[in-house]
C-alpha positions in Angstrom: 188.3 255.1 259.8 188.5 255.8 256.1 191.8 256.0 254.3 191.6 259.7 253.6 191.1 260.4 257.3 194.0 258.2 258.2 196.3 259.8 255.8 195.4 263.3 257.0 195.9 262.3 260.6 199.3 261.0 259.8 200.4 264.4 258.6 199.0 266.8 261.3 200.2 267.6 264.7 198.5 267.0 268.1 198.7 270.7 268.7 196.7 271.4 265.5 194.3 268.6 266.3 193.7 270.0 269.7 192.7 273.3 268.2 190.4 271.6 265.6 188.7 269.7 268.5 188.4 273.0 270.4 186.5 274.3 267.3 184.1 271.4 267.8 183.6 272.4 271.5 186.0 269.8 273.0 188.6 271.3 275.3 190.1 268.3 277.1 191.3 265.7 274.6 195.1 265.9 275.0 196.3 263.2 277.3 198.1 264.9 280.2 201.7 264.0 281.4 202.3 261.4 278.7 205.2 261.7 276.2 206.9 259.3 273.7 209.7 257.1 274.7 211.3 257.8 271.3 209.5 259.5 268.5 209.5 257.2 265.4 209.4 260.0 262.9 205.8 259.3 262.1 202.4 259.8 263.7 200.8 257.0 265.6 197.2 256.7 264.4 194.6 254.0 265.2 191.4 253.2 267.0 191.6 252.7 270.7 191.6 249.4 272.4 191.5 249.8 276.1 192.8 248.1 279.3 191.8 249.3 282.8 193.7 248.8 286.0 192.3 249.3 289.5 194.4 249.3 292.8 195.9 245.9 293.4 194.6 243.9 296.4 197.2 241.7 298.0 195.0 238.6 298.6 194.0 238.2 294.9 196.9 239.8 292.9 200.0 237.8 293.7 202.6 236.4 291.4 200.4 233.3 290.8 197.9 235.3 288.7 200.3 235.4 285.8 199.9 231.6 285.4 196.2 232.1 284.5 195.5 232.1 280.7 192.7 234.5 281.5 194.8 237.2 283.0 193.3 240.4 281.5 196.7 242.0 280.7 197.8 239.0 278.7 194.4 238.6 277.1 194.4 242.2 276.0 197.9 241.9 274.5 196.7 238.9 272.5 193.3 240.3 271.4 194.2 244.0 270.6 193.3 244.2 266.9 196.1 245.0 264.4 196.1 248.7 263.6 194.6 249.6 266.9 196.3 251.5 269.7 196.3 249.9 273.2 195.4 252.6 275.7 195.9 251.8 279.4 194.3 253.4 282.4 196.9 253.1 285.1 195.3 255.7 287.3 198.0 258.2 286.5 200.3 256.2 288.8 203.8 255.4 287.3 205.2 253.8 290.5 204.6 250.3 288.9 204.8 249.4 285.3 201.8 249.1 283.0 203.7 246.6 280.8 207.2 245.8 279.8 209.4 244.9 276.9 208.1 241.4 276.2 204.5 242.5 276.0 205.2 245.5 273.9 207.2 243.4 271.6 204.3 241.0 271.2 202.0 244.0 270.4 204.5 245.1 267.7 204.7 241.6 266.2 200.9 241.4 266.1 200.7 244.7 264.1 199.3 246.9 266.8 199.8 250.6 266.0 201.1 251.7 269.4 200.7 251.7 273.2 199.7 254.5 275.5 199.6 254.5 279.3 199.2 257.3 281.9 201.5 255.2 284.1 204.9 253.9 283.4 206.6 251.2 281.2 209.4 249.0 282.4 212.2 248.0 280.1 211.8 251.5 278.6 215.3 251.6 276.9 214.4 248.4 275.1 210.9 249.6 274.2 212.4 252.8 272.9 214.3 250.8 270.3 211.3 248.9 269.0 209.4 249.8 265.8 206.2 250.7 267.7 205.2 254.0 269.1 205.0 253.9 272.9 203.9 256.7 275.3 204.0 256.8 279.0 204.5 259.2 282.0 208.0 258.0 283.0 210.0 254.8 283.3 209.0 252.3 286.0 210.9 249.2 286.8 208.6 247.5 289.5 206.0 245.0 288.3 202.5 246.2 287.9 201.3 243.6 290.5 202.5 245.7 293.4 200.1 248.5 292.6 197.8 247.7 289.6 195.3 244.9 289.0 194.1 244.5 285.4 190.3 244.3 285.5 188.6 245.3 282.3 189.2 245.0 278.5 187.9 247.4 276.0 185.6 249.4 278.3 185.5 253.2 278.5 188.5 254.4 280.6 190.2 257.6 281.7 193.8 258.0 280.5 195.7 261.1 281.6 192.4 262.9 282.5 190.8 262.2 279.1 187.8 259.9 278.5 188.7 257.2 276.1 186.0 255.0 274.5 186.8 251.9 272.5 187.2 252.9 268.8 187.9 256.5 269.5 190.8 257.6 267.2 194.2 258.0 268.9 196.8 260.2 267.4 200.4 260.5 268.8 203.3 262.6 267.6 206.6 263.9 269.1 204.7 266.0 271.7 202.1 263.6 273.0 198.7 262.0 272.4 195.3 263.3 271.5 192.0 261.4 271.6 189.4 262.1 268.8 185.8 260.9 269.3 185.2 258.4 266.6 182.1 260.2 265.1 184.1 263.4 264.7 187.3 261.9 263.2 186.5 262.8 259.5 185.6 266.4 260.3 188.5 267.0 262.7 191.0 265.4 260.3 189.8 267.6 257.4 189.9 270.8 259.5 193.3 269.9 260.9 194.6 269.3 257.4 193.2 272.7 256.3 194.7 274.4 259.3 198.1 272.8 258.7 198.2 274.0 255.1 197.4 277.6 256.1 200.0 277.4 258.9 202.6 276.2 256.4 201.8 279.3 254.3 202.1 281.5 257.5 205.4 279.9 258.5 206.9 280.5 255.1 205.9 284.2 255.3 207.2 284.6 258.8 210.6 283.0 257.8 210.7 285.6 255.1 210.5 288.3 257.7 206.8 289.1 257.7 205.1 290.2 260.9 202.2 288.2 262.3 199.7 291.0 262.8 197.0 290.6 260.2 198.6 287.4 259.0 198.1 285.1 261.9 195.2 285.1 262.5 194.3 286.2 259.0 192.5 289.5 259.9 193.9 291.4 256.9 191.5 290.7 254.0 194.5 290.7 251.5 195.9 287.6 253.2 193.1 285.4 252.1 193.7 286.2 248.4 197.5 285.8 248.9 196.9 282.4 250.6 194.7 281.2 247.7 197.3 282.2 245.2 200.0 280.4 247.3 197.8 277.3 247.6 197.4 276.8 243.9 197.0 273.1 243.1 198.0 272.0 246.6 195.5 269.6 248.2 194.6 269.0 251.8 
């Protein structure tokens, strides 16, 4: 991801990105039923690094598995590259935790850009205080072992009904998380930046008391000239 794209994605909303993706023909990129534990006042942006869980099986997923240095959950935490976002497929099941405070703290200390799960996180009050964006369905105190078995690292997954491939671009804000296919990131970021600039203009006019008909969308030909004058030297 080039720096211009990253900077643009830091400034745009997941709502605007969802519309920009829709213009590319993609309708299902907003991760469902996932919200931030505590919005950090900045966007979460980074390539996806994935972890997949399957249903736990009692004969091979007891407490003793945590002693193994090859346990996929621990390996994922220690190998997720700095600047990436760990995205976890927890089968949309928050009854047991995808991770907890210690592991999320380790991700933060390693420079990981954020964590997203379509399940739950335990120690959620503690995680909410950390300087790392974290998104989940709802708090979940029970250990993941009772329901989830970590099985695959950095494979394609589903998270909140969205397909996530390794290195797809993950963007999170105060509303939720959107997944951008890696090959579309530059085009979507540019379009979203342009849309945001125009919406800033529209918002200013609406706050001045202007009606939206002809303005939003800009079906009145005079609006385009007015917008260009307003835009001046501003850049996307």
